[in-house]
C-alpha positions as semicolon CSV with decimal commas, in nm:
position;residue;x (nm);y (nm);z (nm)
1;M;0,349;-1,456;-1,568
2;G;0,331;-1,129;-1,373
3;A;0,512;-0,831;-1,511
4;A;0,549;-0,533;-1,280
5;R;0,332;-0,239;-1,371
6;A;0,486;0,104;-1,347
7;R;0,270;0,374;-1,209
8;A;0,383;0,731;-1,253
9;G;0,430;0,939;-0,936
10;V;0,224;1,255;-0,899
11;A;0,334;1,562;-0,702
12;L;0,114;1,648;-0,407
13;S;0,002;2,011;-0,419
14;V;-0,168;2,175;-0,126
15;A;-0,422;2,432;-0,246
16;L;-0,451;2,726;-0,008
17;L;-0,741;2,960;-0,066
18;C;-0,656;3,304;0,065
19;C;-0,901;3,596;0,057
20;T;-0,798;3,949;0,155
21;A;-0,985;4,283;0,145
22;A;-0,838;4,631;0,166
23;C;-1,031;4,895;0,357
24;T;-1,000;5,274;0,307
25;S;-1,131;5,558;0,523
26;S;-1,247;5,779;0,232
27;V;-1,548;5,723;0,013
28;A;-1,480;5,722;-0,359
29;P;-1,697;5,951;-0,578
30;P;-1,975;5,778;-0,770
31;P;-1,877;5,663;-1,120
32;P;-2,007;5,854;-1,424
33;P;-2,319;5,716;-1,587
34;V;-2,272;5,468;-1,865
35;T;-2,495;5,407;-2,162
36;A;-2,410;5,040;-2,208
37;A;-2,323;4,765;-1,968
38;A;-1,951;4,720;-1,955
39;P;-1,821;4,365;-1,945
40;T;-1,718;4,246;-1,604
41;P;-1,341;4,242;-1,589
42;A;-1,191;3,900;-1,535
43;M;-1,079;3,838;-1,179
44;S;-0,706;3,809;-1,163
45;A;-0,586;3,474;-1,039
46;S;-0,414;3,456;-0,704
47;P;-0,051;3,357;-0,720
48;S;-0,017;2,980;-0,711
49;P;0,121;2,854;-0,383
50;A;0,450;2,672;-0,399
51;S;0,391;2,306;-0,476
52;T;0,491;2,049;-0,220
53;P;0,794;1,869;-0,361
54;A;0,717;1,517;-0,482
55;L;0,863;1,240;-0,270
56;S;1,153;1,074;-0,447
57;F;1,036;0,726;-0,354
58;T;0,929;0,410;-0,537
59;L;0,713;0,148;-0,368
60;A;0,698;-0,211;-0,490
61;L;0,347;-0,322;-0,394
62;D;0,267;-0,694;-0,403
63;P;-0,098;-0,799;-0,363
64;G;-0,063;-1,167;-0,269
65;H;-0,191;-1,457;-0,484
66;N;-0,408;-1,409;-0,795
67;G;-0,757;-1,491;-0,917
68;G;-0,654;-1,743;-1,182
69;N;-0,433;-1,958;-0,958
70;A;-0,708;-2,202;-0,864
71;T;-0,765;-2,306;-1,224
72;H;-0,395;-2,341;-1,311
73;V;-0,285;-2,596;-1,054
74;R;0,009;-2,731;-1,252
75;E;0,157;-2,387;-1,305
76;I;0,128;-2,268;-0,947
77;N;0,257;-2,598;-0,808
78;A;0,575;-2,585;-1,018
79;P;0,881;-2,548;-0,794
80;V;1,080;-2,224;-0,792
81;P;1,383;-2,115;-0,584
82;D;1,292;-2,008;-0,232
83;G;1,583;-1,764;-0,201
84;R;1,768;-1,971;0,061
85;G;1,893;-2,265;-0,140
86;G;1,569;-2,463;-0,145
87;S;1,249;-2,454;-0,347
88;K;0,878;-2,411;-0,298
89;A;0,563;-2,392;-0,507
90;C;0,535;-2,106;-0,755
91;N;0,230;-1,972;-0,575
92;T;-0,084;-2,075;-0,388
93;V;-0,455;-2,005;-0,408
94;G;-0,472;-1,824;-0,074
95;T;-0,742;-1,842;0,187
96;A;-1,101;-1,713;0,204
97;T;-1,369;-1,609;0,450
98;A;-1,648;-1,847;0,553
99;S;-1,876;-1,686;0,296
100;G;-1,621;-1,743;0,020
101;Y;-1,467;-1,396;-0,018
102;P;-1,115;-1,482;-0,143
103;E;-0,789;-1,349;-0,014
104;H;-0,660;-1,267;-0,362
105;A;-0,954;-1,029;-0,418
106;F;-0,906;-0,868;-0,077
107;N;-0,535;-0,814;-0,133
108;F;-0,588;-0,667;-0,478
109;D;-0,867;-0,434;-0,369
110;V;-0,669;-0,293;-0,074
111;A;-0,369;-0,236;-0,302
112;T;-0,586;-0,065;-0,562
113;R;-0,733;0,165;-0,297
114;M;-0,385;0,259;-0,170
115;I;-0,241;0,369;-0,504
116;P;-0,424;0,702;-0,558
117;T;-0,321;0,830;-0,213
118;L;0,038;0,724;-0,266
119;E;0,057;0,876;-0,612
120;H;-0,100;1,197;-0,486
121;A;0,187;1,218;-0,238
122;G;0,434;1,184;-0,525
123;I;0,524;0,820;-0,465
124;T;0,583;0,601;-0,769
125;V;0,408;0,265;-0,734
126;I;0,500;-0,053;-0,918
127;T;0,289;-0,363;-0,865
128;S;0,355;-0,734;-0,898
129;R;0,023;-0,777;-1,081
130;D;-0,221;-0,541;-1,246
131;S;-0,536;-0,754;-1,245
132;D;-0,713;-1,011;-1,029
133;D;-0,780;-1,270;-1,296
134;G;-0,427;-1,374;-1,387
135;V;-0,193;-1,653;-1,274
136;G;0,103;-1,591;-1,046
137;P;0,352;-1,437;-1,063
138;C;0,564;-1,689;-0,881
139;V;0,692;-1,608;-0,535
140;D;1,050;-1,555;-0,651
141;E;0,935;-1,291;-0,900
142;R;0,734;-1,121;-0,626
143;G;1,067;-1,041;-0,460
144;T;1,293;-0,973;-0,755
145;F;1,050;-0,726;-0,917
146;A;1,125;-0,491;-0,626
147;A;1,491;-0,449;-0,723
148;G;1,546;-0,077;-0,772
149;A;1,250;0,023;-0,554
150;D;1,280;0,195;-0,216
151;A;1,055;-0,050;-0,028
152;L;0,856;-0,368;-0,078
153;V;0,517;-0,422;0,085
154;S;0,338;-0,753;0,029
155;L;-0,031;-0,767;0,123
156;H;-0,195;-1,082;0,256
157;A;-0,462;-1,210;0,493
158;N;-0,409;-1,507;0,719
159;G;-0,611;-1,829;0,729
160;S;-0,563;-1,993;1,068
161;A;-0,704;-2,338;1,127
162;T;-0,952;-2,207;1,383
163;T;-1,176;-1,903;1,401
164;T;-1,029;-1,782;1,732
165;P;-0,725;-1,576;1,626
166;H;-0,790;-1,225;1,503
167;G;-0,587;-0,920;1,408
168;F;-0,282;-0,830;1,202
169;F;0,085;-0,918;1,212
170;L;0,392;-0,857;0,995
171;I;0,658;-1,094;0,867
172;V;1,021;-1,000;0,796
173;T;1,340;-1,195;0,739
174;P;1,570;-1,242;1,040
175;E;1,820;-1,012;0,870
176;G;1,557;-0,738;0,848
177;A;1,450;-0,766;1,210
178;A;1,739;-0,570;1,360
179;A;1,603;-0,266;1,541
180;S;1,806;-0,020;1,333
181;S;1,736;-0,180;0,996
182;P;1,523;-0,004;0,730
183;T;1,285;-0,302;0,736
184;S;1,223;-0,263;1,110
185;Q;1,165;0,109;1,066
186;L;0,911;0,049;0,789
187;A;0,744;-0,222;0,997
188;A;0,717;0,014;1,293
189;E;0,537;0,272;1,077
190;V;0,293;0,010;0,950
191;I;0,219;-0,123;1,298
192;A;0,167;0,228;1,436
193;Q;-0,073;0,330;1,159
194;L;-0,276;0,008;1,177
195;R;-0,310;0,054;1,552
196;Q;-0,413;0,416;1,505
197;A;-0,679;0,307;1,256
198;G;-0,830;0,080;1,521
199;F;-0,688;-0,255;1,408
200;Q;-0,561;-0,495;1,673
201;E;-0,245;-0,700;1,679
202;N;-0,298;-1,069;1,613
203;S;-0,407;-1,259;1,922
204;G;-0,258;-1,587;1,800
205;V;0,108;-1,486;1,767
206;A;0,369;-1,351;2,006
207;G;0,405;-0,990;1,898
208;P;0,314;-0,811;1,576
209;L;0,653;-0,865;1,407
210;Q;0,743;-1,221;1,312
211;Q;1,077;-1,342;1,174
212;R;1,066;-1,617;0,912
213;T;1,298;-1,764;0,652
214;D;1,035;-1,941;0,439
215;I;0,884;-1,636;0,266
216;A;1,041;-1,659;-0,079
217;G;0,937;-1,310;-0,187
218;L;1,115;-1,153;0,110
219;N;1,418;-1,378;0,062
220;H;1,454;-1,285;-0,304
221;A;1,403;-0,916;-0,233
222;A;1,681;-0,930;0,027
223;A;1,911;-1,108;-0,217
224;A;1,841;-0,857;-0,494
225;A;1,877;-0,551;-0,271
226;P;2,014;-0,626;0,078
227;Q;1,923;-0,282;0,218
228;L;1,570;-0,283;0,074
229;P;1,305;-0,255;0,349
230;A;1,063;-0,540;0,285
231;V;0,762;-0,656;0,486
232;L;0,478;-0,901;0,434
233;I;0,161;-0,792;0,613
234;E;-0,108;-1,035;0,725
235;L;-0,382;-0,776;0,762
236;G;-0,624;-1,000;0,950
237;E;-0,767;-1,348;0,993
238;M;-1,015;-1,436;0,720
239;R;-1,168;-1,722;0,919
240;N;-1,240;-1,504;1,218
241;P;-1,594;-1,367;1,177
242;D;-1,512;-1,021;1,309
243;D;-1,204;-0,977;1,090
244;A;-1,392;-1,125;0,795
245;A;-1,674;-0,873;0,832
246;V;-1,424;-0,586;0,805
247;M;-1,244;-0,742;0,508
248;E;-1,567;-0,806;0,319
249;S;-1,678;-0,445;0,366
250;P;-1,563;-0,180;0,114
251;A;-1,539;0,065;0,405
252;G;-1,322;-0,180;0,597
253;R;-1,089;-0,229;0,300
254;Q;-1,061;0,148;0,268
255;R;-0,959;0,169;0,634
256;Y;-0,681;-0,079;0,569
257;A;-0,572;0,109;0,257
258;D;-0,570;0,447;0,430
259;A;-0,365;0,317;0,722
260;L;-0,110;0,148;0,497
261;A;-0,077;0,448;0,267
262;A;-0,021;0,673;0,570
263;A;0,250;0,441;0,695
264;I;0,432;0,438;0,363
265;I;0,409;0,815;0,319
266;S;0,539;0,867;0,672
267;Y;0,831;0,631;0,606
268;A;0,907;0,787;0,267
269;S;0,904;1,136;0,421
270;R;1,179;1,060;0,669
271;P;1,491;1,273;0,621
């Protein structure tokens, strides 16, 4: 279940169109008459501007859950290591909006929308799954596949028991919560860009950055690469009607994708 998919990074080039005209004070004599139309000489190409160097950065992108989980109950209920000496289920089905729009589809669509922008900036993207009709991968694999990457971002949507809470929040391990840690710095970029895009912090939790030890993907990522910045993002509450309306909208999912891509590019561009 779930092999990581390599996506090649693409250098971001900024095309600058420059037009100049030289003026002279004298008037040139008229050309001699011609008996046949001469071909128009080809316009010489302007020198190519220097390309923006590609970012030397690899993102491990994990769209949570998968579309086939619901029909493979035995497989996704099988226990796997939780990264802290215990075990938990391989995976879960995820939540859904009141109209039935599933979290796994939301996560996958936002991730898919992010990739072109990231690749255009020169970022290499590897993903935990490359379709929305598979099973798994298990939560331990969703952390270990990030070994060798420069950051791990796991996309989710929350499913609170009531419709009242709304907004986003992030989850990190306690070890990653230190203010100077790479994880905290990545989280700060994500929070800032989501706010700038008009998304609100979750009204049902105390602060946008939560510390937890039960997220196996984050635990395994930390074990595989202790300095790897890794965050799980609950982008909104699927049972809240306002959040759900944004998530069900292609334009809303693009807003999420644009904000997240901007956050990652900003983090990757740090000296």
